[in-house]
ZABAFI-231096 format. One record per residue (C-alpha): residue in one letter; x, y, z. Coordinates in nm, 4 decimals. Each point is the difference from the previous one (the first is absolute). Layout:
code|u|v|w
A|X|Y|Z
...
This chain:
code|u|v|w
M|0.0000|0.0000|0.0000
V|0.1386|0.3417|-0.1006
S|-0.0094|0.2419|0.2953
Q|-0.0299|0.3770|-0.0051
S|0.3691|0.0297|0.0886
S|0.1100|-0.2152|-0.2946
I|0.2226|0.1628|-0.2605
L|-0.1697|-0.0447|-0.3362
S|0.2601|0.1588|-0.2276
P|0.3706|0.0936|0.0023
D|-0.1142|0.3542|-0.0864
E|-0.1745|0.0522|0.3345
P|0.1507|0.2375|0.2590
A|-0.0361|-0.2823|0.2537
F|0.2413|-0.2112|-0.2015
E|0.2567|0.2785|-0.0062
T|-0.0380|0.0374|0.3770
L|0.0571|-0.3741|0.0441
C|0.3168|0.0179|-0.2111
L|0.1306|0.2951|0.1988
R|-0.0516|-0.1909|0.3252
L|0.1811|-0.3017|-0.1398
S|0.2855|0.2170|-0.1243
E|0.0451|0.1585|0.3433
R|0.0585|-0.3445|0.1496
A|0.2130|-0.1522|-0.2779
D|0.3479|0.0806|0.1321
A|-0.0813|-0.1165|0.3544
L|-0.1502|-0.3204|-0.1376
D|0.3163|-0.0649|-0.1987
A|0.2238|0.0621|0.2998
E|-0.1993|-0.2269|0.2304
G|-0.0632|-0.2805|-0.2473
A|-0.3341|-0.0570|0.1717
W|-0.3070|-0.1393|-0.1752
P|-0.2092|0.2983|-0.1259
A|-0.2981|-0.0838|0.2208
E|-0.0929|0.3646|0.0583
Q|0.0257|0.0800|-0.3704
L|-0.2126|-0.2974|-0.1001
E|-0.2604|0.0953|0.2584
L|-0.0199|0.3477|-0.1540
C|-0.0574|-0.1653|-0.3355
R|-0.2582|-0.2404|0.1406
R|-0.2029|0.2826|0.1521
Q|-0.0228|0.1689|-0.3384
G|-0.1033|-0.3084|-0.1900
V|0.3237|-0.0591|-0.1908
F|-0.0293|-0.3796|0.0230
G|-0.3369|0.0248|-0.1710
W|0.1686|0.1297|-0.3138
F|0.1191|-0.3537|-0.0698
V|-0.3326|-0.1854|0.0311
P|-0.2944|0.0005|-0.2463
P|-0.3203|0.1750|0.1136
E|-0.1930|-0.3269|0.0178
W|0.2286|-0.1043|0.2864
G|-0.0103|0.3293|0.1897
G|0.2793|0.1962|-0.1672
Q|0.0387|0.2714|-0.2608
G|0.1851|-0.1983|-0.2651
W|0.2150|0.2812|-0.1321
E|0.1070|-0.0329|-0.3619
E|0.3671|-0.0016|-0.1042
E|0.0340|0.3693|-0.0799
R|-0.1278|0.1124|0.3407
L|0.2114|-0.2562|0.1825
L|0.3174|0.0959|-0.1829
R|-0.0487|0.3707|0.0652
A|-0.0654|-0.0725|0.3675
F|0.3034|-0.2258|0.0391
M|0.2283|0.2523|-0.1691
R|-0.0986|0.2498|0.2667
L|0.0174|-0.2547|0.2827
G|0.3430|-0.1157|-0.1197
G|0.1290|0.3546|0.0183
A|-0.1471|0.0528|0.3455
C|0.1170|-0.3242|0.1647
L|0.1298|-0.2762|-0.2237
A|-0.0026|-0.2575|0.2801
T|-0.3716|0.0482|0.0715
A|-0.0812|0.0120|-0.3712
F|0.1841|-0.3241|-0.0682
V|-0.1701|-0.1755|0.2904
L|-0.3363|0.1087|-0.1463
T|0.0823|-0.1612|-0.3348
Q|-0.0116|-0.3381|0.1710
P|-0.3692|-0.0023|0.1025
L|-0.0709|0.1530|-0.3397
G|0.1629|-0.2964|-0.1736
A|-0.1605|-0.2500|0.2354
C|-0.3496|0.1458|-0.0367
R|0.0244|0.0094|-0.3768
R|0.1047|-0.3616|-0.0250
I|-0.2724|-0.1088|0.2378
A|-0.2633|0.2048|-0.1840
A|0.1114|-0.1379|-0.3382
S|-0.0238|-0.3616|0.1144
E|-0.2994|-0.2260|-0.0511
N|-0.0214|-0.0792|0.3707
D|-0.3146|0.1970|0.0879
D|-0.0203|-0.1401|0.3524
L|0.3506|0.1251|0.0752
K|-0.0812|0.3424|-0.1438
A|-0.3033|0.0314|0.2269
R|0.2035|-0.1204|0.2953
L|0.3022|0.2287|-0.0387
L|-0.0600|0.3037|-0.2186
P|-0.2397|0.1996|0.2215
S|0.2398|-0.0076|0.2970
L|0.2975|0.0771|-0.2266
A|-0.1905|0.2969|-0.1473
R|-0.0554|0.1379|0.3492
G|0.3641|-0.0549|0.0919
D|-0.1022|-0.2237|0.2903
K|0.2319|-0.2705|-0.1347
F|0.3355|0.0354|-0.1755
A|0.0921|-0.2115|-0.3015
S|0.3413|-0.0186|-0.1642
V|0.1410|-0.1730|-0.3080
G|0.2856|-0.2472|-0.0321
I|0.0390|-0.1171|-0.3589
S|0.3505|0.1154|-0.0960
H|0.1217|-0.3605|0.0116
L|-0.2360|-0.0658|-0.2928
T|0.1262|0.2995|-0.2005
T|0.3491|0.1433|0.0546
S|0.1374|-0.1176|0.3353
R|0.2045|-0.3224|0.0306
R|-0.1621|-0.1713|-0.2980
H|0.3441|-0.1331|-0.0910
L|-0.0090|-0.2477|0.2897
A|-0.0461|-0.3675|-0.0877
R|-0.2668|-0.0498|0.2648
P|-0.2976|0.2417|0.0200
M|0.0029|0.2353|0.2967
M|-0.3575|-0.1008|0.0831
T|-0.1508|-0.3424|-0.0675
A|-0.3607|-0.1140|0.0149
R|-0.0978|-0.3634|0.0510
E|-0.3582|-0.0655|-0.0963
E|-0.2010|-0.1893|0.2554
S|-0.3675|-0.0664|0.0550
G|-0.1665|0.3317|0.0785
G|0.2948|0.2205|-0.0872
F|0.3792|0.0278|-0.0038
V|0.2971|-0.0313|0.2332
L|0.2472|0.2872|-0.0413
D|0.3709|-0.0170|0.0754
G|0.2778|0.2484|-0.0647
T|0.0801|0.3680|0.0200
I|-0.1669|0.3082|-0.1427
P|0.3153|0.2107|-0.0409
W|-0.1380|0.3549|-0.0101
V|-0.3162|0.0928|0.1871
T|-0.0615|0.3613|0.0929
G|-0.1565|0.0346|0.3429
G|0.0142|-0.3738|0.0605
P|-0.0086|0.0260|0.3820
H|-0.3078|0.2248|-0.0246
A|-0.1922|-0.1738|-0.2779
D|-0.3210|-0.1911|0.0592
Y|0.0171|-0.1510|-0.3484
I|0.2662|-0.0486|-0.2672
V|-0.0838|-0.0592|-0.3642
T|0.2673|-0.2441|-0.1094
G|0.0781|-0.2845|-0.2360
A|0.1589|-0.3424|0.0096
A|0.1115|-0.2709|-0.2423
C|-0.1434|-0.3495|-0.0117
E|0.2174|-0.3043|-0.0630
D|-0.1121|-0.0203|-0.3642
G|0.1046|0.3618|-0.0663
R|-0.3447|0.1534|0.0179
Q|-0.0499|0.2944|0.2351
I|-0.2686|0.1302|0.2294
L|-0.0853|0.3522|0.1136
A|-0.1696|0.0248|0.3366
V|-0.0744|0.2125|0.3038
L|0.2095|-0.1114|0.2967
P|-0.1418|0.0906|0.3443
T|0.3006|0.0781|0.2151
D|-0.1548|-0.1518|0.3120
L|0.0077|-0.3521|-0.1441
P|0.2263|-0.2460|0.1864
G|0.3418|-0.0150|-0.1627
V|0.0029|0.3582|-0.1351
T|0.2870|0.2047|0.1454
S|0.1078|0.3550|-0.0848
Q|0.3741|0.0453|0.0339
E|0.1773|0.3082|0.1293
P|-0.0347|0.2689|-0.2690
A|0.3108|0.0794|-0.2016
R|0.1958|0.3134|0.0839
L|-0.0137|0.1759|-0.3362
V|0.2054|0.2863|-0.1420
G|-0.3275|0.1921|-0.0196
L|-0.3641|-0.0717|0.0842
T|0.0826|-0.2158|0.3016
S|-0.3285|0.1147|0.1548
T|-0.1870|-0.2073|-0.2600
H|0.1054|-0.3034|0.2084
T|0.0730|-0.2081|-0.3066
G|0.1416|-0.3475|0.0501
E|-0.0548|-0.3732|-0.0207
V|-0.3078|-0.1963|0.0959
R|0.0512|-0.3727|0.0482
C|-0.2513|-0.2794|-0.0357
E|0.0518|-0.3375|0.1622
S|-0.2617|-0.2626|-0.0837
V|-0.2702|0.2657|-0.0172
E|-0.3413|-0.1478|-0.0732
L|-0.1847|0.2385|-0.2295
G|-0.3611|-0.0792|-0.0810
A|-0.1222|0.0176|-0.3588
E|-0.2312|0.2849|0.1003
W|0.3063|0.2302|0.0030
L|0.0928|-0.0753|-0.3628
L|-0.0006|0.2885|-0.2520
A|0.1268|-0.1839|-0.3092
G|0.1558|-0.3283|-0.1083
P|0.1485|-0.2454|0.0017
V|0.1098|0.1071|-0.3498
E|0.3228|0.0593|-0.1873
N|0.1450|0.3451|0.0737
V|-0.2931|0.1223|0.2087
L|0.0964|0.3682|-0.0212
A|-0.0193|-0.0111|-0.3798
L|-0.3765|-0.0098|0.0405
G|0.0352|0.3728|0.0585
K|-0.2813|0.0141|0.2500
G|0.0281|0.2854|0.2446
A|0.3314|0.1360|-0.1227
G|-0.1656|0.3345|-0.0660
T|0.2357|0.2942|0.0425
A|0.2762|-0.2039|0.1669
G|0.2763|0.0899|-0.2479
L|-0.1104|0.3589|-0.0459
L|-0.0343|0.0547|0.3747
T|0.3733|-0.0471|0.0509
S|0.0649|0.2664|-0.2627
A|-0.2530|0.2268|0.1719
L|0.1842|-0.0380|0.3306
A|0.3315|0.0794|-0.1699
L|-0.1533|0.3111|-0.1521
G|-0.1400|0.0975|0.3392
L|0.3437|-0.0208|0.1584
A|0.1529|0.1909|-0.2901
G|-0.2691|0.2661|0.0303
A|0.0818|0.0617|0.3662
A|0.3713|0.0322|-0.0754
I|-0.0650|0.2322|-0.2945
A|-0.2290|0.2179|0.2133
F|0.2786|0.0354|0.2555
L|0.2439|0.0947|-0.2749
G|-0.2476|0.2586|-0.1261
Q|-0.0328|0.1532|0.3440
E|0.3760|0.0238|0.0307
S|0.0281|0.1586|-0.3448
A|-0.2137|0.2917|0.1189
K|0.2903|0.0906|0.2294
R|0.2789|-0.1241|-0.2282
P|-0.0695|0.0817|-0.3660
E|0.2810|-0.2256|-0.1224
L|-0.2205|-0.2988|0.0896
A|-0.2900|0.1151|-0.2177
P|0.1061|-0.1615|-0.3317
A|0.0370|-0.3430|0.1593
A|-0.3289|0.0340|0.1864
E|-0.1872|0.1050|-0.3134
S|0.1485|-0.2780|-0.2127
L|-0.0904|-0.2678|0.2553
R|-0.3472|0.1495|0.0449
A|-0.0650|-0.0138|-0.3737
E|0.1201|-0.3601|-0.0201
H|-0.2237|-0.0931|0.2926
A|-0.3052|0.1553|-0.1677
E|0.0732|-0.1886|-0.3226
I|0.0322|-0.3388|0.1718
E|-0.3070|0.0628|0.2157
A|-0.2090|0.0815|-0.3068
E|0.1213|-0.3182|-0.1667
L|-0.0794|-0.2079|0.3098
L|-0.3578|0.1252|0.0092
A|-0.0342|-0.0488|-0.3753
I|0.0986|-0.3658|0.0353
A|-0.2481|-0.0429|0.2852
T|-0.2848|0.1388|-0.2093
G|0.0967|-0.1873|-0.3161
Q|0.0967|0.3106|-0.1949
T|0.3447|-0.1243|-0.1000
D|0.1693|-0.3296|-0.0769
C|0.3231|0.1073|0.1690
S|0.1749|-0.2802|0.1878
A|-0.0571|-0.0057|0.3761
E|0.3541|-0.1377|0.0386
S|0.1482|0.2935|-0.1900
L|-0.1940|0.2399|0.2199
R|0.1174|-0.1844|0.3117
S|0.3624|0.0432|-0.1093
R|-0.0480|0.3728|-0.0511
A|-0.1810|0.0426|0.3320
N|0.2754|-0.1915|0.1811
S|0.2665|0.2164|-0.1605
L|-0.1816|0.3202|0.0897
A|-0.0422|-0.1096|0.3627
L|0.3724|-0.0726|0.0302
R|0.1156|0.3193|-0.1709
S|-0.2459|0.2386|0.1651
S|0.0678|-0.1338|0.3503
Q|0.3736|0.0387|-0.0536
A|-0.0575|0.3504|-0.1370
A|-0.1898|0.0848|0.3190
L|0.2863|-0.1367|0.2100
T|0.2498|0.2034|-0.2013
A|-0.2039|0.3151|0.0561
A|-0.0372|-0.0744|0.3720
K|0.3787|-0.0319|0.0308
G|0.1362|-0.1412|0.3250
S|-0.3262|0.0398|0.1900
G|-0.1645|-0.2425|-0.2415
Y|0.2503|-0.2680|0.0983
V|-0.1023|0.0204|0.3651
V|-0.2549|-0.2592|0.1119
G|-0.3383|0.1650|0.0305
H|0.0207|0.2162|-0.3112
P|-0.2507|-0.1104|-0.2657
A|0.2550|0.0214|-0.2827
G|0.2068|-0.2827|0.1482
R|-0.3140|-0.2079|0.0522
W|-0.1113|0.0598|-0.3597
C|0.3376|-0.1221|-0.1292
R|-0.0238|-0.3222|0.2005
E|-0.3618|-0.0543|-0.0934
A|0.0739|0.0527|-0.3695
L|0.2247|-0.3080|0.0078
F|-0.3110|-0.2042|0.0778
F|-0.1154|0.0334|-0.3597
L|0.3138|-0.1717|-0.1282
V|-0.0789|-0.3227|0.1808
W|-0.3718|-0.0309|0.0721
S|-0.1956|-0.2063|-0.2565
C|0.2459|0.1145|-0.2626
P|-0.0514|-0.1834|-0.3326
Q|0.3062|-0.1006|-0.1991
P|-0.0405|0.2725|-0.2686
V|-0.0294|0.2681|0.2696
M|0.3080|-0.1322|0.1790
A|0.1926|-0.0109|-0.3283
A|-0.0959|0.3591|-0.0798
A|0.1141|0.1127|0.3445
L|0.3357|-0.1766|-0.0378
C|0.0532|0.1564|-0.3417
E|-0.0719|0.3470|0.1358
L|0.2276|-0.0501|0.3003
A|0.2763|-0.1296|-0.2270
G|-0.0391|0.2942|-0.2368
L|-0.1205|-0.2246|-0.2808
S|-0.3412|0.1637|-0.0511
D|-0.0823|0.1427|-0.3403
């Protein structure tokens, strides 16, 4: 149910106020490495979790263009909070896109209200550790469901999640996609990794030891390459680019503010601002089907802009930017995130070429 306090558009003054409040807390959150419970509660009160759920299940069901504009702004305000929010978004979309109507009715209304938190752990089916001979997560089919064993290598907010949308491989090579309740016997969240940036996302391993998962939790499968079904992927790839643009936008805004006092910074600020506007327009055009530009090409450009603009902000901040607690230093560390998180091979290759000076 949409309440009167719910934000209905990224153009609302209430959304700008939310972003300002998140921004004010971003440096302290980074320094503490604490889970952004206060930030997520602010979002819950204003109906943010409802953006990810279709109206028939109690949400607003925002379309791609609205979501991307919102996440660009959220990413610039507090990247850690914004990234955490992408996880229930991904989980809700995959649940809503499944054919398991009973599970939708059971989970989506509470997820739309933000009463429960759902994360996603599917990197082992896409880019993370697929080179290993044995699958990270295995599923043994038994009467009434599956028995899961193994490790989900990267789960954001694992210790705080009520549910994890994850996948596993069967002995015959087929895969399943399912919702894993974290209170099932045998499910254990490990100590979150201490990351270069975004430690407060509490991202780390979740282990499963002979976990009995009933068939009622199944979203798809068993089938070959379950993620190729494409169900629920939604804005997943474009969202990462939106977050990169959000971070770049914050760094560019800082550079612009500094250029008002130091005119020598103005050319760099204006050039980066123009590049940001161009990539943002292209991102929204892809989301609305107005261009056939490659999402991977856009991701490479957004990554590059995040890295260069954050370093430009640090350069402008001089020594003070290198002191812990200054946002420029945090932006530089956070920009590195986009080089490693869900980074497809073409995007990684483009980054290496640019870093090696081999770009056209």
